[in-house]
C-alpha positions as CSV (number, residue, x, y, z in Angstrom):
1,M,21.7,-55.0,-5.8
2,A,21.3,-53.2,-2.0
3,T,17.9,-51.9,-2.5
4,L,16.7,-55.3,-3.6
5,S,18.1,-56.7,0.1
6,A,16.6,-54.0,2.2
7,N,13.3,-55.2,1.9
8,A,13.3,-58.7,1.8
9,L,15.4,-62.0,3.4
10,T,18.6,-62.3,1.8
11,L,20.5,-65.9,1.8
12,A,22.8,-64.1,3.8
13,D,20.2,-63.2,6.4
14,W,18.7,-66.6,6.4
15,A,21.8,-68.3,7.2
16,K,23.0,-65.6,9.9
17,R,19.3,-67.2,11.7
18,T,20.1,-70.9,11.6
19,D,22.0,-72.5,14.1
20,P,24.7,-74.9,13.7
21,D,22.0,-77.7,13.2
22,G,21.0,-75.7,10.1
23,R,17.9,-75.1,11.4
24,V,15.5,-72.1,12.3
25,P,16.2,-71.3,16.0
26,V,13.2,-69.2,18.1
27,V,14.5,-65.6,17.8
28,A,14.8,-64.2,20.9
29,E,12.5,-61.2,21.4
30,L,14.7,-59.1,23.1
31,L,12.7,-55.5,22.0
32,S,10.1,-56.7,23.6
33,Q,11.1,-58.3,26.9
34,S,10.6,-57.2,30.5
35,N,12.7,-58.2,32.9
36,E,11.6,-59.6,36.1
37,V,14.7,-61.3,36.9
38,L,13.8,-63.7,33.8
39,E,12.0,-65.7,36.1
40,D,14.1,-66.8,38.2
41,A,17.3,-67.5,35.9
42,V,15.9,-70.0,33.5
43,F,18.5,-71.6,31.7
44,A,19.1,-74.9,28.9
45,E,21.4,-77.2,27.7
46,G,23.8,-75.0,24.9
47,N,23.6,-76.1,21.3
48,L,27.9,-75.4,21.2
49,P,30.9,-77.5,22.3
50,T,31.5,-73.9,24.2
51,G,28.2,-72.9,25.1
52,H,24.6,-71.4,23.1
53,R,24.6,-70.0,20.0
54,V,21.0,-67.4,19.6
55,V,19.5,-65.1,17.4
56,I,18.4,-62.0,18.8
57,R,16.1,-59.8,17.2
58,T,18.0,-56.5,16.4
59,G,15.4,-54.0,15.2
60,L,11.6,-53.9,14.4
61,P,10.4,-54.0,10.7
62,T,8.4,-50.8,9.4
63,V,4.5,-51.4,9.5
64,Y,2.8,-49.6,7.4
65,W,-1.7,-49.3,6.9
66,R,-3.4,-51.0,4.5
67,A,-6.5,-50.1,2.5
68,L,-8.8,-52.0,0.0
69,N,-7.3,-53.3,-3.0
70,Q,-4.2,-52.0,-2.2
71,G,-0.9,-53.5,-1.6
72,I,2.1,-52.6,0.8
73,P,6.0,-52.3,1.2
74,S,8.2,-55.1,1.9
75,S,10.1,-54.6,5.0
76,K,12.2,-56.8,6.8
77,S,13.5,-57.2,10.8
78,T,17.2,-57.5,11.7
79,T,19.0,-60.1,13.6
80,A,22.4,-61.2,15.1
81,Q,23.4,-64.2,15.9
82,V,25.2,-64.0,19.8
83,D,27.5,-66.9,21.3
84,E,27.1,-67.0,24.7
85,A,30.0,-69.1,27.0
86,C,29.5,-71.2,29.5
């Protein structure tokens, strides 16, 4: 069963990517971010009573060259939930 979930999202993967309201949040793309002092410390209201839960991408999916009339292997990225305290 472990080989099936290596390249496709499982229900557990999908659940980790939802916010406390049950919606899919915008994933923080930290792997492609350049730090320009974060544009003078932008902030937003938290989605938890004690802070804010964000989903960050921790690994990129494997990419493949594609040829005409041929498929490609499936792959998935990895994410993690981080709770930021006030």
